[in-house]
C-alpha positions as CSV (number, residue, x, y, z in Angstrom):
1,M,100.4,-96.1,-125.6
2,K,97.0,-96.2,-124.0
3,A,98.2,-94.2,-121.0
4,K,99.6,-91.5,-123.3
5,F,96.4,-91.3,-125.2
6,F,94.4,-91.1,-122.0
7,I,96.6,-88.3,-120.6
8,L,96.5,-86.4,-123.9
9,F,92.7,-86.9,-124.1
10,S,92.2,-85.7,-120.5
11,L,94.4,-82.6,-121.1
12,F,92.5,-81.8,-124.3
13,S,89.1,-82.2,-122.6
14,M,90.1,-80.0,-119.7
15,L,91.4,-77.4,-122.1
16,C,88.2,-77.4,-124.1
17,F,85.7,-77.4,-121.2
18,S,87.6,-75.0,-119.1
19,Q,87.3,-72.2,-121.7
20,E,84.6,-69.8,-120.8
21,K,81.7,-70.1,-123.2
22,E,80.2,-66.8,-124.4
23,D,76.6,-66.5,-123.3
24,K,74.6,-65.8,-126.4
25,S,71.6,-64.5,-124.5
26,F,73.5,-61.3,-123.4
27,F,74.1,-58.5,-125.9
28,P,76.6,-55.7,-125.7
29,A,75.1,-52.5,-124.3
30,E,76.1,-49.0,-123.3
31,Y,73.8,-47.0,-121.0
32,V,73.6,-43.8,-119.0
33,L,71.6,-43.6,-115.8
34,K,69.4,-40.6,-115.1
35,N,71.4,-39.8,-112.0
36,S,74.8,-39.9,-113.8
37,N,76.6,-38.7,-116.9
38,D,78.8,-41.7,-117.1
39,T,78.4,-44.2,-119.9
40,I,78.4,-47.7,-118.6
41,K,79.5,-50.6,-120.8
42,A,78.0,-53.9,-120.0
43,K,76.0,-56.8,-121.5
44,V,72.2,-56.9,-121.1
45,R,70.2,-60.1,-121.0
46,N,68.0,-60.3,-124.0
47,M,64.3,-61.1,-123.5
48,G,63.8,-62.8,-126.8
49,K,60.3,-63.6,-128.2
50,F,61.1,-67.1,-129.2
51,T,64.7,-67.4,-128.3
52,N,67.0,-65.3,-126.2
53,K,69.6,-65.5,-129.0
54,K,67.6,-63.2,-131.2
55,Y,67.0,-59.5,-130.1
56,Y,63.5,-58.5,-129.0
57,F,62.4,-55.1,-127.8
58,A,61.0,-56.5,-124.6
59,T,64.6,-56.4,-123.3
60,V,64.0,-52.7,-122.4
61,I,60.5,-52.9,-121.1
62,F,61.2,-54.9,-117.9
63,K,63.9,-54.8,-115.3
64,M,67.2,-55.4,-117.1
65,K,69.8,-57.8,-116.0
66,M,73.3,-56.2,-116.7
67,K,76.6,-58.0,-116.6
68,D,79.9,-56.0,-116.4
69,A,83.2,-57.1,-117.9
70,D,84.1,-58.9,-114.7
71,G,80.9,-60.9,-114.8
72,N,79.2,-59.0,-111.9
73,E,75.5,-58.8,-112.4
74,T,73.1,-55.9,-111.5
75,W,69.5,-55.1,-112.2
76,V,68.5,-51.8,-113.8
77,Q,65.0,-50.5,-114.0
78,P,64.1,-49.0,-117.4
79,N,62.8,-45.8,-115.7
80,D,66.3,-45.2,-114.2
81,V,67.9,-45.2,-117.7
82,Q,68.5,-41.9,-119.6
83,Y,69.9,-43.7,-122.7
84,I,70.7,-47.2,-123.8
85,K,72.2,-48.7,-126.9
86,I,72.1,-52.4,-127.5
87,T,74.0,-54.2,-130.3
88,D,72.1,-57.3,-131.4
89,E,73.2,-60.6,-132.8
90,N,73.4,-59.1,-136.3
91,K,75.5,-56.1,-135.1
92,I,72.5,-53.8,-135.5
93,K,72.3,-51.0,-132.9
94,H,69.0,-50.3,-131.1
95,E,68.8,-47.0,-129.2
96,Y,66.3,-46.0,-126.6
97,F,65.9,-42.7,-124.7
98,A,64.0,-41.7,-121.6
99,S,60.7,-40.2,-122.6
100,T,61.1,-37.3,-120.1
101,G,61.6,-34.1,-122.0
102,R,60.3,-35.5,-125.2
103,L,56.8,-36.6,-124.3
104,P,54.4,-34.7,-122.0
105,T,54.1,-37.7,-119.7
106,E,56.6,-40.3,-118.5
107,E,56.3,-43.4,-120.7
108,G,59.5,-45.1,-120.0
109,L,62.1,-45.7,-122.7
110,I,61.2,-44.7,-126.2
111,E,62.7,-45.1,-129.7
112,I,63.2,-42.0,-131.8
113,L,61.9,-42.6,-135.3
114,Y,62.1,-39.0,-136.4
115,E,62.9,-35.6,-134.8
116,G,62.3,-32.8,-137.2
117,K,61.8,-29.0,-137.2
118,N,58.0,-29.1,-136.6
119,I,57.1,-32.6,-135.6
120,N,58.7,-35.6,-133.8
121,W,57.7,-39.3,-134.1
122,Y,58.5,-41.6,-131.2
123,K,57.7,-45.2,-130.5
124,D,57.4,-47.1,-127.3
125,Y,56.3,-50.6,-126.3
126,H,53.4,-51.2,-124.0
127,N,52.6,-54.2,-121.8
128,A,49.4,-54.0,-119.9
129,M,49.3,-55.7,-116.5
130,L,49.0,-59.5,-116.8
131,D,48.8,-59.3,-120.6
132,Y,51.1,-61.5,-122.7
133,N,51.0,-59.3,-125.7
134,L,53.3,-56.4,-126.2
135,Q,51.9,-53.5,-128.2
136,V,53.7,-50.8,-130.1
137,R,52.5,-47.3,-129.4
138,S,53.3,-44.3,-131.6
139,Y,53.5,-40.6,-130.7
140,L,53.4,-37.6,-133.0
141,I,54.5,-34.6,-131.1
142,D,54.6,-31.0,-132.4
143,K,57.4,-28.5,-131.7
144,N,55.6,-27.2,-128.6
145,K,55.5,-30.8,-127.2
146,K,51.7,-31.0,-127.8
147,V,50.5,-34.5,-128.7
148,I,49.1,-34.7,-132.2
149,Y,48.6,-38.5,-132.1
150,A,49.1,-41.1,-129.4
151,G,48.0,-44.6,-130.0
152,F,48.8,-48.1,-131.1
153,F,50.9,-48.1,-134.3
154,D,48.8,-50.8,-136.0
155,R,45.7,-48.5,-135.7
156,S,47.3,-45.2,-136.7
157,K,46.4,-45.1,-140.4
158,G,42.9,-43.7,-139.8
159,D,44.1,-41.1,-137.4
160,L,46.9,-40.0,-139.8
161,K,44.2,-39.5,-142.5
162,K,42.6,-36.8,-140.2
163,I,46.0,-35.2,-139.6
164,L,46.9,-35.1,-143.3
165,K,43.5,-34.0,-144.5
166,D,44.8,-30.7,-145.9
167,Y,47.5,-32.5,-148.0
168,P,46.0,-34.6,-150.8
169,D,49.5,-35.7,-152.0
170,L,50.3,-37.1,-148.6
171,L,46.9,-38.8,-148.3
172,E,47.6,-40.5,-151.6
173,N,51.0,-41.7,-150.2
174,L,49.3,-42.9,-147.0
175,K,47.0,-45.2,-149.0
176,S,50.0,-47.3,-150.1
177,A,52.0,-47.1,-146.9
178,K,52.7,-50.5,-145.3
179,T,56.1,-50.3,-143.6
180,E,57.5,-48.1,-141.0
181,G,59.8,-46.7,-143.7
182,D,56.8,-45.7,-145.8
183,Y,55.2,-43.9,-142.8
184,L,58.6,-42.2,-142.1
185,K,58.7,-40.7,-145.6
186,I,55.2,-39.3,-145.1
187,I,56.0,-37.8,-141.7
188,R,59.2,-36.1,-143.2
189,L,57.1,-34.6,-146.0
190,Y,54.5,-33.5,-143.6
191,D,57.1,-31.9,-141.4
192,A,58.5,-29.9,-144.4
193,K,55.0,-28.7,-145.2
194,I,53.7,-27.5,-141.8
195,N,54.7,-24.2,-140.1
């Protein structure tokens, strides 16, 4: 009886431990390189802030470790990527685009917050050399690709007051703006008002 139990336990253990465990620090991704039109499906290693199991935007700032369906790993530089979509642990999709063609200067991968008729709003993430802090930069670009505002998102309220000075109703909305969604509503209204 002991021998049968030992054999069954051994087989069960081998079965359990031989199953490939899913690596929770890699998230599904689709990306297109600048020198190709092919969409590549892979998994990208997440660079979490506190844990690699929760998505963090630093994933697209540094050299990205990609793993294909066969488990082969490659490294991809963010400046080589035209487009990338990452699906996080909550099934939320995060899309980033090359800044070339959207911004006057190359800034790496950017997130599109709004692209309208007269104005566009983009966001990128900045990491100064040897600095542990990642900062969010915001860009307001007009239809002629002229920079209306470029700076750090957390300091943009004062500059937006100058941009919106001719629109008292938008200035009033700006006073109570706290979230990115609040700012987005103001930018959309501003886009509809300007020519």
